[in-house]
N, C-alpha and C positions, 0 to 999 in steps of 0.2 A: 562545573559540570550543569550550572544552572544556563549558562551562554549556550551550550549543546544543546539543550533541550528547547530552551528558544528557538533556534536556528533549524531545529530538525522538529518540531512539534507539529507541521504539516505531515510528515511521513508517519511520524507513532501513530496519530491519530489513522491515518489511512490502515495502517497496518492493524492497528487493532478493529477498526469497523470492517475490513476485509476479512480478518481473520474469525469475527462473527457472523462475517454471512457465510464462510465456508464452512463453520460449527451447523449453520440453520438449513444451508443446503444441502449436506449431508443427514442430518437427521430426518427432512421431511420432505426432501426428493432422490439423492441417494441415488446409490447404484444395488438393486436388490438382490443379485444372483453373485455380484463380486468381480465381473472382469471389467470394469472400467479401473485401469489405473488410476486415476485423482481422487473421485468420489467413491471409492469404496470402503476407505480407510480414512477416519475419521484425521485423523493429525495429518495425511498429506492434503488433504482437504482444507483442513485451518493453513496450513504452511502457503499452501499454492494460494489462494485465497487472501491471505496477509500478505505476500508479496507483491499480486498484484494491486490489492487495495493503495500500498505506498507508492508502487510505481504511478499508478491512477490518480494518487491525490498530490505528487511532484508535478503532472504536467499544469496544473492551475496556478503555479506560482505568482506570485503579483510581480511586474516587473517592477524596479525601482530607476527611475528616472535619472537620479544621479547616478549612480551605479553605469547607465548606459551612456553617460555623457565623459565621464571617467575613462574609461575603455576606449570612447572613440576620441579622446585628446592623448593616450597614450600610444595610440597606431600613426 
């Protein structure tokens, strides 16, 4: 379990930050009349921004040179 958390900590932190941003967005900006699909409901906003935060955090993965060398040797 500890190794899984270490491997996915970037995604977990991104999801938590995104969920927090989604709640803040819903609370202070949100949709006034309820016609917005995502921002009219706090749960949808939190989930949407949480997923977006995890995806965004995953794009900043640091490349491991040893891992790339092993892949090129296998080819």
